[in-house]
C-alpha positions as CSV (number, residue, x, y, z in Angstrom):
1,X,141.6,95.6,97.2
2,X,144.2,93.1,96.0
3,X,145.3,92.5,99.6
4,X,141.7,91.8,100.7
5,X,141.2,89.4,97.8
6,X,144.5,87.6,98.7
7,X,143.5,87.4,102.3
8,X,140.1,85.9,101.5
9,X,141.7,83.4,99.1
10,X,144.2,82.3,101.7
11,X,141.5,82.0,104.4
12,X,139.3,79.8,102.1
13,X,142.3,77.7,101.1
14,X,143.3,77.3,104.8
15,X,139.7,76.3,105.7
16,X,139.5,73.8,102.9
17,X,142.9,72.2,103.9
18,X,141.6,72.0,107.4
19,X,138.6,70.1,106.3
20,X,140.7,67.7,104.3
21,X,142.8,67.1,107.4
22,X,139.7,66.5,109.5
23,X,138.3,64.1,106.9
24,X,141.6,62.2,106.8
25,X,141.9,61.9,110.5
26,X,138.3,61.7,111.7
27,X,136.0,60.9,108.8
28,X,133.1,62.5,106.9
29,X,130.8,63.0,109.9
30,X,133.5,65.2,111.6
31,X,133.7,67.3,108.4
32,X,129.9,67.7,108.6
33,X,130.2,68.8,112.2
34,X,132.8,71.4,111.3
35,X,130.6,72.8,108.6
36,X,127.6,72.9,110.9
37,X,129.8,74.8,113.4
38,X,130.5,77.4,110.7
39,X,126.8,77.6,109.8
40,X,126.1,78.3,113.5
41,X,128.1,81.5,113.3
42,X,126.3,84.8,113.1
43,X,129.1,86.4,111.1
44,X,128.9,83.8,108.4
45,X,125.2,84.6,107.7
46,X,125.8,88.4,107.9
47,X,128.3,87.9,105.2
48,X,126.1,85.6,103.2
49,X,123.2,88.1,103.3
50,X,125.4,91.2,102.7
51,X,124.2,91.7,99.1
52,X,120.7,90.2,99.4
53,X,117.4,92.0,99.8
54,X,115.6,90.1,102.6
55,X,112.9,92.7,103.5
56,X,110.2,90.2,102.5
57,X,112.1,87.2,103.9
58,X,114.8,84.7,103.0
59,X,113.9,82.1,100.5
60,X,115.9,79.1,99.1
61,X,113.0,77.4,97.3
62,X,110.1,80.0,97.2
63,X,110.0,82.3,94.2
64,X,106.9,84.5,94.7
65,X,105.8,86.6,97.7
66,X,102.2,87.9,97.7
67,X,101.6,90.6,100.3
68,X,98.0,91.5,101.2
69,X,97.7,94.7,103.3
70,X,94.2,95.0,104.7
71,X,94.0,98.6,105.8
72,X,95.6,99.7,102.5
73,X,93.3,97.3,100.6
74,X,96.0,96.3,98.3
75,X,97.7,93.1,97.1
76,X,101.3,93.2,95.9
77,X,103.1,90.4,94.0
78,X,106.9,90.2,94.2
79,X,109.2,87.8,92.3
80,X,112.3,86.6,94.1
81,X,115.3,86.4,91.8
82,X,119.0,87.3,91.8
83,X,118.9,88.0,95.5
84,X,116.3,90.7,95.2
85,X,112.6,91.2,94.9
86,X,111.0,92.8,91.9
87,X,107.4,94.1,92.1
88,X,105.3,92.4,89.4
89,X,101.9,93.9,90.2
90,X,100.0,96.0,92.6
91,X,96.2,95.6,92.8
92,X,93.2,96.9,94.9
93,X,91.5,94.2,96.9
94,X,88.6,93.8,99.3
95,X,88.8,91.8,102.5
96,X,86.7,90.7,105.5
97,X,83.7,92.8,106.5
98,X,85.0,93.0,110.1
99,X,88.4,94.5,111.0
100,X,91.1,92.5,112.9
101,X,92.6,89.0,112.9
102,X,90.5,85.9,112.3
103,X,89.9,83.7,115.3
104,X,86.5,82.1,114.8
105,X,84.5,80.6,112.0
106,X,82.0,83.1,110.8
107,X,83.6,86.2,112.4
108,X,84.0,87.7,108.9
109,X,87.7,88.6,109.5
110,X,90.6,88.0,107.2
111,X,93.5,86.2,108.9
112,X,96.9,87.7,109.5
113,X,100.1,85.6,109.1
114,X,102.1,83.7,106.5
115,X,100.4,81.0,104.4
116,X,101.0,78.7,101.5
117,X,98.8,78.4,98.5
118,X,97.5,74.8,98.5
119,X,95.6,74.5,95.2
120,X,93.7,76.3,92.4
121,X,90.0,75.9,92.0
122,X,88.3,76.6,88.7
123,X,85.0,74.9,89.3
124,X,83.8,77.6,91.7
125,X,80.5,79.3,92.0
126,X,80.1,82.3,89.7
127,X,80.0,84.4,92.9
128,X,83.8,83.9,93.3
129,X,84.7,84.8,89.7
130,X,86.7,82.6,87.4
131,X,88.9,80.8,89.9
132,X,90.1,80.7,93.5
133,X,93.5,80.1,95.1
134,X,93.1,78.1,98.3
135,X,95.3,79.2,101.3
136,X,96.6,77.1,104.1
137,X,94.6,78.9,106.9
138,X,94.4,77.7,109.6
139,X,98.1,76.9,109.7
140,X,100.0,75.1,112.5
141,X,100.3,78.4,114.5
142,X,96.6,79.2,114.1
143,X,95.7,75.8,115.4
144,X,97.9,76.2,118.4
145,X,96.0,79.4,119.1
146,X,92.7,77.5,118.8
147,X,91.7,79.5,115.7
148,X,89.1,77.9,113.5
149,X,87.3,78.4,110.3
150,X,88.3,77.3,106.9
151,X,88.0,78.2,103.2
152,X,90.1,81.3,103.1
153,X,90.7,82.0,99.4
154,X,92.1,84.6,97.1
155,X,89.2,84.8,94.6
156,X,87.6,87.1,92.1
157,X,84.4,89.1,91.8
158,X,80.9,87.8,91.0
159,X,80.4,87.1,87.3
160,X,76.8,88.1,87.1
161,X,76.3,90.4,90.1
162,X,77.6,93.7,91.3
163,X,81.0,94.0,92.9
164,X,81.0,93.5,96.7
165,X,82.4,96.0,99.1
166,X,83.7,93.4,101.5
167,X,84.1,89.6,101.9
168,X,83.3,87.0,104.6
169,X,87.1,86.7,105.3
170,X,88.7,86.0,101.9
171,X,90.8,88.2,99.7
172,X,89.1,89.3,96.5
173,X,90.2,91.3,93.5
174,X,89.0,92.1,90.0
175,X,88.7,89.1,87.8
176,X,91.3,90.2,85.2
177,X,93.7,91.0,88.0
178,X,93.1,87.6,89.6
179,X,93.8,85.8,86.3
180,X,96.9,87.9,85.8
181,X,98.1,87.0,89.3
182,X,97.4,83.3,88.6
183,X,99.4,83.4,85.3
184,X,102.4,85.0,87.0
185,X,103.0,82.6,89.8
186,X,103.7,78.9,90.5
187,X,101.5,78.3,93.6
188,X,103.9,75.6,94.8
189,X,106.6,78.3,95.0
190,X,104.5,81.1,96.5
191,X,103.9,82.4,100.0
192,X,101.1,84.8,101.1
193,X,101.7,87.4,103.8
194,X,98.6,89.0,105.2
195,X,98.9,92.0,107.5
196,X,96.5,94.5,109.1
197,X,98.5,97.5,108.1
198,X,101.6,98.0,106.0
199,X,103.8,94.9,106.3
200,X,106.8,95.3,108.7
201,X,109.9,94.5,106.7
202,X,112.5,92.0,107.9
203,X,116.0,93.1,108.8
204,X,119.3,91.4,107.8
205,X,120.3,91.2,111.5
206,X,117.1,89.3,112.3
207,X,117.4,86.8,109.4
208,X,121.1,86.2,110.1
209,X,120.2,85.5,113.8
210,X,117.5,83.1,112.8
211,X,119.7,81.2,110.4
212,X,122.6,80.8,112.8
213,X,120.2,79.8,115.6
214,X,118.6,77.1,113.4
215,X,122.0,75.5,113.1
216,X,122.9,75.9,116.7
217,X,119.5,74.4,117.6
218,X,120.1,71.5,115.2
219,X,123.5,70.8,116.8
220,X,122.1,70.6,120.3
221,X,119.4,68.3,119.0
222,X,121.9,66.1,117.2
223,X,124.2,65.8,120.2
224,X,121.3,65.4,122.8
225,X,122.3,68.5,124.8
226,X,118.9,68.8,126.4
227,X,119.2,72.1,128.4
228,X,120.8,73.9,125.5
229,X,118.1,72.5,123.2
230,X,115.2,73.5,125.4
231,X,116.6,77.0,125.7
232,X,115.6,77.6,122.1
233,X,112.0,77.2,123.1
234,X,109.7,79.8,124.5
235,X,108.0,79.1,127.9
236,X,104.8,79.8,126.0
237,X,105.6,77.0,123.5
238,X,102.7,74.9,122.4
239,X,102.1,72.2,119.8
240,X,99.0,72.4,117.7
241,X,97.6,69.5,119.8
242,X,97.8,71.7,122.9
243,X,101.0,70.1,124.4
244,X,102.7,72.8,126.5
245,X,106.3,73.5,127.2
246,X,106.4,71.6,130.5
247,X,105.0,68.4,128.9
248,X,107.2,68.8,125.8
249,X,110.4,69.2,127.9
250,X,109.6,66.1,129.9
251,X,109.1,64.1,126.8
252,X,112.3,65.4,125.2
253,X,114.3,64.8,128.4
254,X,113.3,61.1,128.2
255,X,114.2,60.8,124.5
256,X,117.5,62.7,124.9
257,X,118.5,60.5,127.8
258,X,119.0,57.6,125.4
259,X,121.8,59.6,123.7
260,X,121.1,58.0,120.4
261,X,123.3,58.8,117.4
262,X,121.3,61.1,115.1
263,X,121.7,62.5,111.6
264,X,119.8,65.7,110.9
265,X,120.0,67.6,107.6
266,X,118.1,70.8,106.6
267,X,117.7,72.1,103.1
268,X,115.4,74.5,101.2
269,X,115.1,76.9,104.1
270,X,112.5,79.6,103.7
271,X,111.9,82.3,106.3
272,X,109.0,84.7,106.2
273,X,108.1,87.6,108.5
274,X,104.9,86.7,110.3
275,X,102.4,89.5,110.7
276,X,100.3,88.9,113.8
277,X,97.9,90.6,116.2
278,X,99.9,89.6,119.3
279,X,102.6,92.4,118.8
280,X,105.3,89.8,118.6
281,X,108.4,90.0,116.4
282,X,107.5,86.7,114.7
283,X,108.8,84.6,111.7
284,X,107.8,81.4,110.0
285,X,110.4,78.9,109.0
286,X,109.7,76.0,106.7
287,X,112.4,73.7,105.4
288,X,113.0,70.1,104.3
289,X,114.2,67.8,107.1
290,X,116.0,64.5,106.7
291,X,116.2,62.9,110.2
292,X,117.6,59.5,111.0
293,X,118.1,57.7,114.4
294,X,118.0,54.1,115.4
295,X,114.3,54.5,116.4
296,X,113.0,57.1,113.9
297,X,113.4,58.0,110.2
298,X,111.7,61.0,108.8
299,X,111.9,62.9,105.6
300,X,109.6,65.8,105.0
301,X,108.7,69.4,106.0
302,X,109.8,70.9,109.3
303,X,107.9,74.1,110.2
304,X,108.7,76.5,113.0
305,X,106.9,79.6,114.2
306,X,109.3,81.7,116.3
307,X,109.9,85.1,117.8
308,X,112.9,87.2,118.5
309,X,113.1,88.4,122.1
310,X,116.1,90.3,123.6
311,X,118.2,89.2,120.5
312,X,117.4,85.5,121.1
313,X,115.3,83.2,118.9
314,X,112.5,81.4,120.8
315,X,110.3,78.7,119.2
316,X,106.7,79.3,119.8
317,X,105.2,76.4,117.7
318,X,106.8,73.5,115.9
319,X,105.4,70.9,113.6
């Protein structure tokens, strides 16, 4: 054990000294490139995730994961702390009258996917109980699939009527359980995962692959390596406005041909497994992006919906 500790200490010291030399000879941007190179390595992330529980995803700024399993008619609340997930509550729910994934307004189906909670409504009709938590359906991926409808909430039961046996597409639970859920979360730090059956758990190998691929993708973007950059995109790629891969690649080739100097920084990376009715091994990534080039400056959220195919990450939708 002592030999292992000594080896790690020497390796860290050697790497740090190397960075000092790079900074001295080439400047701060070269140090950043070196660090990004390390973050592009699969082994780095495997080591980073070694003692973490990532079955419900990898979260740097999200603290609560709400899992709604439609066939099991249950909602589970987990708290993300100390590199693990603790189960806070498990409650019975009712969901849409019609089975399956939501595609059209009025189809009475509960959507499947990964969603944010946008707000809390307390001035709701008594039919919805004491309050409602508004979800982000339809999200960017839903819009790319031409899904429509709106107003998918987590709400309670009628205050002055009998309990329903189903909803028009929302997720509903007993009022005291809803209030308990509300009191136990910060909606700005919560993610909702809705699945038809039991949620398929993420694996460390998948999350490590996604994280390393994000940094490889960023580096090809930063250095205008167009072919390598486009290789991270699925041929089925679409933007929510309907732009397909062919049009997207043509636009990017024009932009990359300028070879502009770019600065791209990612932080607060959150990765959720993405339940779906397409039988794809999908994930949602949302993170903070700070992008600077001579032509464009952007600081905000970057959202990716991707799948893993043959041990490669392919971006399906991007915002």
